[in-house]
All heavy atoms as TSV, in Angstrom:
chain	resi	resn	atom	element	x	y	z
A	1	MET	N	N	-48.776	-20.328	-33.906
A	1	MET	CA	C	-47.373	-20.633	-34.061
A	1	MET	C	C	-46.823	-21.071	-32.708
A	1	MET	O	O	-46.953	-20.359	-31.713
A	1	MET	CB	C	-46.648	-19.393	-34.573
A	1	MET	CG	C	-45.172	-19.556	-34.679
A	1	MET	SD	S	-44.425	-18.032	-35.234
A	1	MET	CE	C	-43.434	-18.660	-36.511
A	2	PRO	N	N	-46.197	-22.258	-32.628
A	2	PRO	CA	C	-45.676	-22.722	-31.344
A	2	PRO	C	C	-44.473	-21.904	-30.899
A	2	PRO	O	O	-43.717	-21.385	-31.714
A	2	PRO	CB	C	-45.284	-24.168	-31.620
A	2	PRO	CG	C	-45.080	-24.241	-33.085
A	2	PRO	CD	C	-46.005	-23.227	-33.697
A	3	ALA	N	N	-44.327	-21.813	-29.608
A	3	ALA	CA	C	-43.181	-21.108	-29.039
A	3	ALA	C	C	-41.917	-21.921	-29.289
A	3	ALA	O	O	-41.921	-23.144	-29.193
A	3	ALA	CB	C	-43.374	-20.889	-27.551
A	4	ARG	N	N	-40.823	-21.241	-29.622
A	4	ARG	CA	C	-39.559	-21.930	-29.860
A	4	ARG	C	C	-38.741	-21.917	-28.578
A	4	ARG	O	O	-38.605	-20.886	-27.935
A	4	ARG	CB	C	-38.784	-21.259	-30.972
A	4	ARG	CG	C	-39.498	-21.343	-32.300
A	4	ARG	CD	C	-38.668	-20.757	-33.389
A	4	ARG	NE	N	-38.438	-19.338	-33.129
A	4	ARG	CZ	C	-37.766	-18.543	-33.934
A	4	ARG	NH1	N	-37.257	-19.017	-35.034
A	4	ARG	NH2	N	-37.591	-17.285	-33.634
A	5	ASP	N	N	-38.219	-23.062	-28.232
A	5	ASP	CA	C	-37.351	-23.171	-27.064
A	5	ASP	C	C	-35.898	-23.111	-27.509
A	5	ASP	O	O	-35.480	-23.864	-28.379
A	5	ASP	CB	C	-37.585	-24.486	-26.315
A	5	ASP	CG	C	-38.654	-24.365	-25.264
A	5	ASP	OD1	O	-38.890	-23.248	-24.795
A	5	ASP	OD2	O	-39.242	-25.391	-24.917
A	6	PHE	N	N	-35.162	-22.221	-26.915
A	6	PHE	CA	C	-33.730	-22.138	-27.138
A	6	PHE	C	C	-33.062	-22.442	-25.813
A	6	PHE	O	O	-33.214	-21.692	-24.854
A	6	PHE	CB	C	-33.326	-20.748	-27.629
A	6	PHE	CG	C	-33.849	-20.432	-28.997
A	6	PHE	CD1	C	-34.902	-19.559	-29.163
A	6	PHE	CD2	C	-33.287	-21.021	-30.117
A	6	PHE	CE1	C	-35.385	-19.260	-30.418
A	6	PHE	CE2	C	-33.762	-20.726	-31.376
A	6	PHE	CZ	C	-34.818	-19.842	-31.533
A	7	PHE	N	N	-32.347	-23.545	-25.767
A	7	PHE	CA	C	-31.676	-23.951	-24.544
A	7	PHE	C	C	-30.253	-23.413	-24.535
A	7	PHE	O	O	-29.562	-23.428	-25.532
A	7	PHE	CB	C	-31.651	-25.469	-24.422
A	7	PHE	CG	C	-32.999	-26.053	-24.150
A	7	PHE	CD1	C	-33.829	-26.447	-25.177
A	7	PHE	CD2	C	-33.437	-26.194	-22.855
A	7	PHE	CE1	C	-35.074	-26.965	-24.926
A	7	PHE	CE2	C	-34.681	-26.722	-22.583
A	7	PHE	CZ	C	-35.505	-27.114	-23.625
A	8	HIS	N	N	-29.839	-22.923	-23.400
A	8	HIS	CA	C	-28.458	-22.511	-23.209
A	8	HIS	C	C	-28.010	-23.026	-21.857
A	8	HIS	O	O	-28.804	-23.579	-21.100
A	8	HIS	CB	C	-28.299	-20.982	-23.319
A	8	HIS	CG	C	-29.132	-20.213	-22.348
A	8	HIS	ND1	N	-28.689	-19.857	-21.109
A	8	HIS	CD2	C	-30.407	-19.735	-22.440
A	8	HIS	CE1	C	-29.637	-19.187	-20.468
A	8	HIS	NE2	N	-30.690	-19.111	-21.249
A	9	SER	N	N	-26.745	-22.903	-21.559
A	9	SER	CA	C	-26.164	-23.425	-20.315
A	9	SER	C	C	-26.502	-24.905	-20.142
A	9	SER	O	O	-26.965	-25.338	-19.089
A	9	SER	CB	C	-26.647	-22.626	-19.100
A	9	SER	OG	O	-26.306	-21.280	-19.206
A	10	VAL	N	N	-26.293	-25.672	-21.191
A	10	VAL	CA	C	-26.596	-27.100	-21.159
A	10	VAL	C	C	-25.464	-27.828	-20.451
A	10	VAL	O	O	-24.289	-27.585	-20.707
A	10	VAL	CB	C	-26.787	-27.647	-22.582
A	10	VAL	CG1	C	-27.051	-29.142	-22.552
A	10	VAL	CG2	C	-27.925	-26.918	-23.273
A	11	MET	N	N	-25.839	-28.709	-19.519
A	11	MET	CA	C	-24.852	-29.528	-18.814
A	11	MET	C	C	-25.395	-30.949	-18.691
A	11	MET	O	O	-26.588	-31.187	-18.870
A	11	MET	CB	C	-24.536	-28.935	-17.429
A	11	MET	CG	C	-25.669	-28.984	-16.461
A	11	MET	SD	S	-25.371	-28.230	-14.853
A	11	MET	CE	C	-23.732	-28.650	-14.495
A	12	ARG	N	N	-24.509	-31.878	-18.406
A	12	ARG	CA	C	-24.887	-33.279	-18.313
A	12	ARG	C	C	-24.391	-33.849	-16.996
A	12	ARG	O	O	-23.238	-33.672	-16.622
A	12	ARG	CB	C	-24.272	-34.035	-19.484
A	12	ARG	CG	C	-24.656	-35.461	-19.557
A	12	ARG	CD	C	-24.014	-36.086	-20.796
A	12	ARG	NE	N	-24.633	-37.341	-21.100
A	12	ARG	CZ	C	-25.658	-37.524	-21.906
A	12	ARG	NH1	N	-26.157	-36.505	-22.541
A	12	ARG	NH2	N	-26.174	-38.701	-22.098
A	13	ILE	N	N	-25.293	-34.544	-16.296
A	13	ILE	CA	C	-24.956	-35.254	-15.061
A	13	ILE	C	C	-25.449	-36.685	-15.253
A	13	ILE	O	O	-26.654	-36.950	-15.196
A	13	ILE	CB	C	-25.610	-34.605	-13.827
A	13	ILE	CG1	C	-25.115	-33.175	-13.652
A	13	ILE	CG2	C	-25.338	-35.436	-12.580
A	13	ILE	CD1	C	-25.783	-32.406	-12.548
A	14	GLY	N	N	-24.531	-37.584	-15.507
A	14	GLY	CA	C	-24.904	-38.967	-15.811
A	14	GLY	C	C	-25.713	-38.992	-17.085
A	14	GLY	O	O	-25.351	-38.352	-18.068
A	15	PRO	N	N	-26.859	-39.695	-17.092
A	15	PRO	CA	C	-27.688	-39.731	-18.295
A	15	PRO	C	C	-28.625	-38.525	-18.408
A	15	PRO	O	O	-29.338	-38.391	-19.394
A	15	PRO	CB	C	-28.495	-41.018	-18.126
A	15	PRO	CG	C	-28.637	-41.151	-16.650
A	15	PRO	CD	C	-27.334	-40.628	-16.077
A	16	VAL	N	N	-28.623	-37.644	-17.420
A	16	VAL	CA	C	-29.567	-36.515	-17.391
A	16	VAL	C	C	-28.896	-35.258	-17.940
A	16	VAL	O	O	-27.788	-34.912	-17.550
A	16	VAL	CB	C	-30.071	-36.260	-15.952
A	16	VAL	CG1	C	-31.033	-35.095	-15.916
A	16	VAL	CG2	C	-30.736	-37.510	-15.398
A	17	GLN	N	N	-29.606	-34.592	-18.841
A	17	GLN	CA	C	-29.153	-33.320	-19.381
A	17	GLN	C	C	-29.996	-32.206	-18.774
A	17	GLN	O	O	-31.209	-32.349	-18.629
A	17	GLN	CB	C	-29.286	-33.285	-20.897
A	17	GLN	CG	C	-28.338	-34.215	-21.598
A	17	GLN	CD	C	-28.463	-34.117	-23.099
A	17	GLN	OE1	O	-29.448	-33.615	-23.623
A	17	GLN	NE2	N	-27.457	-34.607	-23.797
A	18	ILE	N	N	-29.341	-31.093	-18.440
A	18	ILE	CA	C	-30.020	-29.932	-17.868
A	18	ILE	C	C	-29.787	-28.754	-18.801
A	18	ILE	O	O	-28.656	-28.490	-19.201
A	18	ILE	CB	C	-29.477	-29.594	-16.467
A	18	ILE	CG1	C	-29.676	-30.770	-15.531
A	18	ILE	CG2	C	-30.162	-28.352	-15.917
A	18	ILE	CD1	C	-28.956	-30.616	-14.217
A	19	GLY	N	N	-30.865	-28.077	-19.161
A	19	GLY	CA	C	-30.763	-26.911	-20.032
A	19	GLY	C	C	-31.625	-25.779	-19.508
A	19	GLY	O	O	-32.701	-26.000	-18.951
A	20	THR	N	N	-31.156	-24.552	-19.685
A	20	THR	CA	C	-31.886	-23.368	-19.245
A	20	THR	C	C	-32.637	-22.778	-20.429
A	20	THR	O	O	-32.086	-22.687	-21.531
A	20	THR	CB	C	-30.905	-22.329	-18.673
A	20	THR	OG1	O	-30.163	-22.952	-17.624
A	20	THR	CG2	C	-31.642	-21.132	-18.113
A	21	HIS	N	N	-33.893	-22.391	-20.215
A	21	HIS	CA	C	-34.715	-21.816	-21.275
A	21	HIS	C	C	-35.733	-20.856	-20.680
A	21	HIS	O	O	-35.877	-20.768	-19.464
A	21	HIS	CB	C	-35.417	-22.919	-22.073
A	21	HIS	CG	C	-36.465	-23.647	-21.286
A	21	HIS	ND1	N	-37.801	-23.369	-21.392
A	21	HIS	CD2	C	-36.385	-24.641	-20.369
A	21	HIS	CE1	C	-38.484	-24.169	-20.580
A	21	HIS	NE2	N	-37.642	-24.948	-19.950
A	22	ARG	N	N	-36.413	-20.131	-21.518
A	22	ARG	CA	C	-37.505	-19.253	-21.078
A	22	ARG	C	C	-38.826	-19.907	-21.456
A	22	ARG	O	O	-38.983	-20.391	-22.576
A	22	ARG	CB	C	-37.398	-17.886	-21.727
A	22	ARG	CG	C	-36.201	-17.119	-21.275
A	22	ARG	CD	C	-36.464	-15.629	-21.367
A	22	ARG	NE	N	-35.294	-14.894	-20.896
A	22	ARG	CZ	C	-35.216	-14.351	-19.701
A	22	ARG	NH1	N	-36.219	-14.453	-18.870
A	22	ARG	NH2	N	-34.132	-13.704	-19.334
A	23	ASP	N	N	-39.786	-19.908	-20.516
A	23	ASP	CA	C	-41.088	-20.497	-20.806
A	23	ASP	C	C	-41.966	-19.486	-21.543
A	23	ASP	O	O	-41.528	-18.407	-21.927
A	23	ASP	CB	C	-41.746	-21.008	-19.527
A	23	ASP	CG	C	-42.126	-19.912	-18.557
A	23	ASP	OD1	O	-41.894	-18.723	-18.855
A	23	ASP	OD2	O	-42.662	-20.239	-17.489
A	24	ARG	N	N	-43.224	-19.831	-21.743
A	24	ARG	CA	C	-44.147	-18.975	-22.496
A	24	ARG	C	C	-44.419	-17.645	-21.822
A	24	ARG	O	O	-44.806	-16.682	-22.470
A	24	ARG	CB	C	-45.465	-19.703	-22.710
A	24	ARG	CG	C	-45.331	-20.894	-23.590
A	24	ARG	CD	C	-46.636	-21.574	-23.800
A	24	ARG	NE	N	-46.426	-22.797	-24.558
A	24	ARG	CZ	C	-47.368	-23.416	-25.198
A	24	ARG	NH1	N	-48.593	-22.956	-25.175
A	24	ARG	NH2	N	-47.097	-24.507	-25.859
A	25	ASN	N	N	-44.223	-17.587	-20.513
A	25	ASN	CA	C	-44.448	-16.353	-19.769
A	25	ASN	C	C	-43.183	-15.512	-19.643
A	25	ASN	O	O	-43.186	-14.485	-18.985
A	25	ASN	CB	C	-44.985	-16.671	-18.369
A	25	ASN	CG	C	-46.308	-17.402	-18.439
A	25	ASN	OD1	O	-47.130	-17.148	-19.310
A	25	ASN	ND2	N	-46.507	-18.351	-17.542
A	26	GLY	N	N	-42.091	-15.966	-20.241
A	26	GLY	CA	C	-40.842	-15.229	-20.192
A	26	GLY	C	C	-40.009	-15.488	-18.960
A	26	GLY	O	O	-39.007	-14.824	-18.740
A	27	GLN	N	N	-40.422	-16.432	-18.133
A	27	GLN	CA	C	-39.667	-16.764	-16.926
A	27	GLN	C	C	-38.575	-17.780	-17.260
A	27	GLN	O	O	-38.756	-18.652	-18.100
A	27	GLN	CB	C	-40.590	-17.347	-15.863
A	27	GLN	CG	C	-41.660	-16.390	-15.412
A	27	GLN	CD	C	-42.627	-17.057	-14.443
A	27	GLN	OE1	O	-42.699	-18.276	-14.356
A	27	GLN	NE2	N	-43.377	-16.234	-13.727
A	28	THR	N	N	-37.451	-17.666	-16.583
A	28	THR	CA	C	-36.348	-18.603	-16.790
A	28	THR	C	C	-36.656	-19.912	-16.071
A	28	THR	O	O	-37.004	-19.924	-14.893
A	28	THR	CB	C	-35.033	-18.008	-16.259
A	28	THR	OG1	O	-34.783	-16.790	-16.952
A	28	THR	CG2	C	-33.881	-18.962	-16.473
A	29	LYS	N	N	-36.529	-21.013	-16.785
A	29	LYS	CA	C	-36.765	-22.353	-16.244
A	29	LYS	C	C	-35.565	-23.227	-16.557
A	29	LYS	O	O	-34.801	-22.957	-17.475
A	29	LYS	CB	C	-38.012	-22.988	-16.870
A	29	LYS	CG	C	-39.294	-22.249	-16.602
A	29	LYS	CD	C	-39.734	-22.432	-15.186
A	29	LYS	CE	C	-41.069	-21.735	-14.984
A	29	LYS	NZ	N	-41.657	-22.027	-13.725
A	30	HIS	N	N	-35.423	-24.292	-15.801
A	30	HIS	CA	C	-34.336	-25.242	-15.984
A	30	HIS	C	C	-34.966	-26.616	-16.185
A	30	HIS	O	O	-35.641	-27.126	-15.289
A	30	HIS	CB	C	-33.405	-25.235	-14.780
A	30	HIS	CG	C	-32.892	-23.864	-14.470
A	30	HIS	ND1	N	-31.807	-23.322	-15.110
A	30	HIS	CD2	C	-33.346	-22.915	-13.633
A	30	HIS	CE1	C	-31.593	-22.105	-14.652
A	30	HIS	NE2	N	-32.525	-21.838	-13.754
A	31	ALA	N	N	-34.767	-27.188	-17.361
A	31	ALA	CA	C	-35.342	-28.485	-17.696
A	31	ALA	C	C	-34.303	-29.571	-17.470
A	31	ALA	O	O	-33.157	-29.444	-17.891
A	31	ALA	CB	C	-35.800	-28.505	-19.142
A	32	ALA	N	N	-34.713	-30.639	-16.796
A	32	ALA	CA	C	-33.878	-31.815	-16.597
A	32	ALA	C	C	-34.534	-32.960	-17.361
A	32	ALA	O	O	-35.720	-33.243	-17.163
A	32	ALA	CB	C	-33.769	-32.155	-15.115
A	33	VAL	N	N	-33.773	-33.596	-18.248
A	33	VAL	CA	C	-34.305	-34.635	-19.124
A	33	VAL	C	C	-33.366	-35.824	-19.121
A	33	VAL	O	O	-32.162	-35.664	-19.328
A	33	VAL	CB	C	-34.459	-34.108	-20.573
A	33	VAL	CG1	C	-34.995	-35.179	-21.491
A	33	VAL	CG2	C	-35.346	-32.883	-20.608
A	34	CYS	N	N	-33.910	-37.019	-18.900
A	34	CYS	CA	C	-33.098	-38.235	-18.952
A	34	CYS	C	C	-32.984	-38.684	-20.404
A	34	CYS	O	O	-33.994	-38.803	-21.105
A	34	CYS	CB	C	-33.719	-39.342	-18.107
A	34	CYS	SG	S	-32.693	-40.822	-18.060
A	35	SER	N	N	-31.761	-38.929	-20.850
A	35	SER	CA	C	-31.531	-39.303	-22.248
A	35	SER	C	C	-31.401	-40.816	-22.437
A	35	SER	O	O	-31.077	-41.258	-23.537
A	35	SER	CB	C	-30.275	-38.602	-22.768
A	35	SER	OG	O	-29.156	-38.981	-22.011
A	36	ALA	N	N	-31.672	-41.599	-21.411
A	36	ALA	CA	C	-31.604	-43.057	-21.535
A	36	ALA	C	C	-32.781	-43.558	-22.377
A	36	ALA	O	O	-33.897	-43.045	-22.279
A	36	ALA	CB	C	-31.639	-43.711	-20.162
A	37	ASP	N	N	-32.514	-44.556	-23.217
A	37	ASP	CA	C	-33.563	-45.111	-24.074
A	37	ASP	C	C	-34.687	-45.704	-23.234
A	37	ASP	O	O	-34.450	-46.496	-22.328
A	37	ASP	CB	C	-32.989	-46.210	-24.977
A	37	ASP	CG	C	-32.066	-45.647	-26.041
A	37	ASP	OD1	O	-32.208	-44.454	-26.369
A	37	ASP	OD2	O	-31.212	-46.402	-26.524
A	38	GLY	N	N	-35.904	-45.283	-23.515
A	38	GLY	CA	C	-37.077	-45.828	-22.850
A	38	GLY	C	C	-37.400	-45.234	-21.499
A	38	GLY	O	O	-38.388	-45.612	-20.885
A	39	CYS	N	N	-36.625	-44.310	-20.997
A	39	CYS	CA	C	-36.899	-43.747	-19.677
A	39	CYS	C	C	-38.029	-42.721	-19.745
A	39	CYS	O	O	-39.048	-42.866	-19.098
A	39	CYS	CB	C	-35.645	-43.119	-19.070
A	39	CYS	SG	S	-35.931	-42.417	-17.426
A	40	GLY	N	N	-37.829	-41.651	-20.501
A	40	GLY	CA	C	-38.883	-40.660	-20.692
A	40	GLY	C	C	-39.083	-39.695	-19.540
A	40	GLY	O	O	-40.063	-38.950	-19.527
A	41	TRP	N	N	-38.198	-39.664	-18.564
A	41	TRP	CA	C	-38.354	-38.758	-17.420
A	41	TRP	C	C	-37.892	-37.363	-17.790
A	41	TRP	O	O	-36.861	-37.171	-18.420
A	41	TRP	CB	C	-37.538	-39.278	-16.244
A	41	TRP	CG	C	-37.555	-38.344	-15.075
A	41	TRP	CD1	C	-38.531	-38.249	-14.128
A	41	TRP	CD2	C	-36.572	-37.376	-14.727
A	41	TRP	NE1	N	-38.209	-37.274	-13.222
A	41	TRP	CE2	C	-37.007	-36.720	-13.565
A	41	TRP	CE3	C	-35.364	-36.996	-15.287
A	41	TRP	CZ2	C	-36.278	-35.711	-12.957
A	41	TRP	CZ3	C	-34.631	-35.987	-14.688
A	41	TRP	CH2	C	-35.094	-35.361	-13.525
A	42	SER	N	N	-38.679	-36.364	-17.409
A	42	SER	CA	C	-38.278	-34.970	-17.581
A	42	SER	C	C	-39.063	-34.119	-16.593
A	42	SER	O	O	-40.148	-34.497	-16.153
A	42	SER	CB	C	-38.535	-34.486	-19.003
A	42	SER	OG	O	-39.916	-34.429	-19.259
A	43	ALA	N	N	-38.487	-32.959	-16.244
A	43	ALA	CA	C	-39.146	-32.045	-15.309
A	43	ALA	C	C	-38.579	-30.648	-15.474
A	43	ALA	O	O	-37.427	-30.488	-15.879
A	43	ALA	CB	C	-38.964	-32.525	-13.873
A	44	ASP	N	N	-39.394	-29.635	-15.182
A	44	ASP	CA	C	-38.967	-28.238	-15.193
A	44	ASP	C	C	-38.811	-27.753	-13.761
A	44	ASP	O	O	-39.627	-28.089	-12.888
A	44	ASP	CB	C	-39.992	-27.346	-15.891
A	44	ASP	CG	C	-39.813	-27.307	-17.389
A	44	ASP	OD1	O	-38.732	-27.692	-17.855
A	44	ASP	OD2	O	-40.746	-26.876	-18.080
A	45	TYR	N	N	-37.790	-26.955	-13.524
A	45	TYR	CA	C	-37.508	-26.416	-12.197
A	45	TYR	C	C	-37.264	-24.922	-12.307
A	45	TYR	O	O	-36.855	-24.419	-13.348
A	45	TYR	CB	C	-36.274	-27.105	-11.583
A	45	TYR	CG	C	-36.479	-28.580	-11.376
A	45	TYR	CD1	C	-36.072	-29.494	-12.322
A	45	TYR	CD2	C	-37.100	-29.045	-10.233
A	45	TYR	CE1	C	-36.279	-30.844	-12.146
A	45	TYR	CE2	C	-37.310	-30.395	-10.042
A	45	TYR	CZ	C	-36.893	-31.294	-11.003
A	45	TYR	OH	O	-37.113	-32.630	-10.823
A	46	THR	N	N	-37.489	-24.208	-11.217
A	46	THR	CA	C	-37.284	-22.764	-11.201
A	46	THR	C	C	-35.854	-22.388	-10.869
A	46	THR	O	O	-35.443	-21.264	-11.136
A	46	THR	CB	C	-38.233	-22.078	-10.199
A	46	THR	OG1	O	-38.046	-22.661	-8.913
A	46	THR	CG2	C	-39.678	-22.222	-10.634
A	47	SER	N	N	-35.079	-23.317	-10.310
A	47	SER	CA	C	-33.676	-23.026	-10.003
A	47	SER	C	C	-32.792	-24.128	-10.581
A	47	SER	O	O	-33.205	-25.288	-10.684
A	47	SER	CB	C	-33.451	-22.916	-8.493
A	47	SER	OG	O	-33.546	-24.177	-7.882
A	48	GLN	N	N	-31.591	-23.751	-10.949
A	48	GLN	CA	C	-30.652	-24.717	-11.502
A	48	GLN	C	C	-30.183	-25.694	-10.429
A	48	GLN	O	O	-29.928	-26.863	-10.711
A	48	GLN	CB	C	-29.459	-24.009	-12.120
A	48	GLN	CG	C	-28.566	-24.952	-12.890
A	48	GLN	CD	C	-27.542	-24.229	-13.724
A	48	GLN	OE1	O	-27.379	-23.029	-13.603
A	48	GLN	NE2	N	-26.857	-24.948	-14.566
A	49	THR	N	N	-30.130	-25.249	-9.194
A	49	THR	CA	C	-29.735	-26.124	-8.093
A	49	THR	C	C	-30.721	-27.277	-7.928
A	49	THR	O	O	-30.321	-28.420	-7.720
A	49	THR	CB	C	-29.638	-25.319	-6.784
A	49	THR	OG1	O	-28.772	-24.212	-6.991
A	49	THR	CG2	C	-29.117	-26.176	-5.658
A	50	ALA	N	N	-32.008	-26.977	-8.041
A	50	ALA	CA	C	-33.031	-28.018	-7.932
A	50	ALA	C	C	-32.930	-29.002	-9.089
A	50	ALA	O	O	-33.073	-30.218	-8.899
A	50	ALA	CB	C	-34.413	-27.392	-7.895
A	51	ALA	N	N	-32.662	-28.511	-10.288
A	51	ALA	CA	C	-32.514	-29.385	-11.446
A	51	ALA	C	C	-31.287	-30.277	-11.294
A	51	ALA	O	O	-31.322	-31.467	-11.635
A	51	ALA	CB	C	-32.416	-28.557	-12.714
A	52	GLN	N	N	-30.191	-29.738	-10.762
A	52	GLN	CA	C	-28.989	-30.541	-10.543
A	52	GLN	C	C	-29.215	-31.607	-9.483
A	52	GLN	O	O	-28.752	-32.742	-9.624
A	52	GLN	CB	C	-27.825	-29.648	-10.148
A	52	GLN	CG	C	-27.315	-28.780	-11.271
A	52	GLN	CD	C	-26.221	-27.842	-10.817
A	52	GLN	OE1	O	-25.784	-27.872	-9.670
A	52	GLN	NE2	N	-25.785	-26.991	-11.728
A	53	LEU	N	N	-29.939	-31.268	-8.437
A	53	LEU	CA	C	-30.244	-32.249	-7.397
A	53	LEU	C	C	-31.101	-33.375	-7.958
A	53	LEU	O	O	-30.865	-34.555	-7.684
A	53	LEU	CB	C	-30.943	-31.577	-6.224
A	53	LEU	CG	C	-31.363	-32.493	-5.080
A	53	LEU	CD1	C	-30.137	-33.132	-4.435
A	53	LEU	CD2	C	-32.170	-31.728	-4.054
A	54	ALA	N	N	-32.095	-33.022	-8.759
A	54	ALA	CA	C	-32.945	-34.038	-9.377
A	54	ALA	C	C	-32.139	-34.929	-10.312
A	54	ALA	O	O	-32.362	-36.144	-10.364
A	54	ALA	CB	C	-34.089	-33.365	-10.133
A	55	ALA	N	N	-31.197	-34.346	-11.050
A	55	ALA	CA	C	-30.361	-35.132	-11.960
A	55	ALA	C	C	-29.471	-36.096	-11.193
A	55	ALA	O	O	-29.278	-37.243	-11.616
A	55	ALA	CB	C	-29.514	-34.196	-12.814
A	56	ARG	N	N	-28.940	-35.654	-10.065
A	56	ARG	CA	C	-28.053	-36.519	-9.279
A	56	ARG	C	C	-28.803	-37.654	-8.595
A	56	ARG	O	O	-28.242	-38.718	-8.350
A	56	ARG	CB	C	-27.311	-35.692	-8.240
A	56	ARG	CG	C	-26.219	-34.854	-8.832
A	56	ARG	CD	C	-25.395	-34.160	-7.754
A	56	ARG	NE	N	-24.277	-33.459	-8.366
A	56	ARG	CZ	C	-24.307	-32.179	-8.726
A	56	ARG	NH1	N	-25.402	-31.466	-8.539
A	56	ARG	NH2	N	-23.256	-31.606	-9.286
A	57	THR	N	N	-30.067	-37.448	-8.257
A	57	THR	CA	C	-30.828	-38.465	-7.534
A	57	THR	C	C	-31.732	-39.290	-8.455
A	57	THR	O	O	-32.388	-40.221	-7.987
A	57	THR	CB	C	-31.688	-37.821	-6.436
A	57	THR	OG1	O	-32.579	-36.876	-7.020
A	57	THR	CG2	C	-30.812	-37.139	-5.408
A	58	HIS	N	N	-31.773	-38.973	-9.753
A	58	HIS	CA	C	-32.643	-39.709	-10.685
A	58	HIS	C	C	-32.135	-41.136	-10.902
A	58	HIS	O	O	-30.940	-41.357	-11.086
A	58	HIS	CB	C	-32.707	-38.981	-12.034
A	58	HIS	CG	C	-33.397	-39.791	-13.096
A	58	HIS	ND1	N	-34.742	-40.053	-13.051
A	58	HIS	CD2	C	-32.918	-40.407	-14.192
A	58	HIS	CE1	C	-35.070	-40.794	-14.092
A	58	HIS	NE2	N	-33.978	-41.022	-14.809
A	59	ARG	N	N	-33.038	-42.066	-10.846
A	59	ARG	CA	C	-32.737	-43.468	-11.134
A	59	ARG	C	C	-33.723	-43.959	-12.174
A	59	ARG	O	O	-34.934	-43.868	-11.992
A	59	ARG	CB	C	-32.860	-44.339	-9.868
A	59	ARG	CG	C	-31.931	-43.951	-8.754
A	59	ARG	CD	C	-30.489	-44.262	-9.131
A	59	ARG	NE	N	-29.570	-43.879	-8.074
A	59	ARG	CZ	C	-28.777	-42.812	-8.106
A	59	ARG	NH1	N	-28.811	-42.015	-9.150
A	59	ARG	NH2	N	-27.956	-42.537	-7.120
A	60	CYS	N	N	-33.199	-44.480	-13.268
A	60	CYS	CA	C	-34.043	-45.011	-14.343
A	60	CYS	C	C	-34.614	-46.366	-13.944
A	60	CYS	O	O	-33.930	-47.179	-13.339
A	60	CYS	CB	C	-33.250	-45.177	-15.628
A	60	CYS	SG	S	-32.632	-43.653	-16.316
A	61	ASN	N	N	-35.868	-46.591	-14.298
A	61	ASN	CA	C	-36.512	-47.886	-14.047
A	61	ASN	C	C	-36.673	-48.668	-15.340
A	61	ASN	O	O	-37.587	-49.467	-15.473
A	61	ASN	CB	C	-37.879	-47.670	-13.392
A	61	ASN	CG	C	-37.750	-47.117	-11.994
A	61	ASN	OD1	O	-36.801	-47.407	-11.289
A	61	ASN	ND2	N	-38.696	-46.294	-11.594
A	62	VAL	N	N	-35.799	-48.452	-16.297
A	62	VAL	CA	C	-35.881	-49.106	-17.604
A	62	VAL	C	C	-35.370	-50.536	-17.482
A	62	VAL	O	O	-34.357	-50.796	-16.843
A	62	VAL	CB	C	-35.041	-48.324	-18.644
A	62	VAL	CG1	C	-35.105	-49.015	-19.989
A	62	VAL	CG2	C	-35.529	-46.908	-18.729
A	63	ARG	N	N	-36.085	-51.446	-18.121
A	63	ARG	CA	C	-35.670	-52.856	-18.104
A	63	ARG	C	C	-35.446	-53.352	-19.499
A	63	ARG	O	O	-36.005	-53.067	-20.416
A	63	ARG	CB	C	-36.722	-53.710	-17.430
A	63	ARG	CG	C	-36.826	-53.364	-15.989
A	63	ARG	CD	C	-37.820	-54.232	-15.300
A	63	ARG	NE	N	-37.878	-53.798	-13.906
A	63	ARG	CZ	C	-38.730	-54.238	-13.054
A	63	ARG	NH1	N	-39.626	-55.120	-13.413
A	63	ARG	NH2	N	-38.726	-53.823	-11.826
């Protein structure tokens, strides 16, 4: 049975959405995901500050 992700504390910075969740080991992680069509960028961070910095500096290379 796959683990279910429940995101809370969701925020948006430009096209990037940041959500807080617990990983499979029970640790709190912060996922940053670009919602632009065709971009596909996403990353997990251990702190919300790092996820916010990544969201602010993310540039899509979609053409």
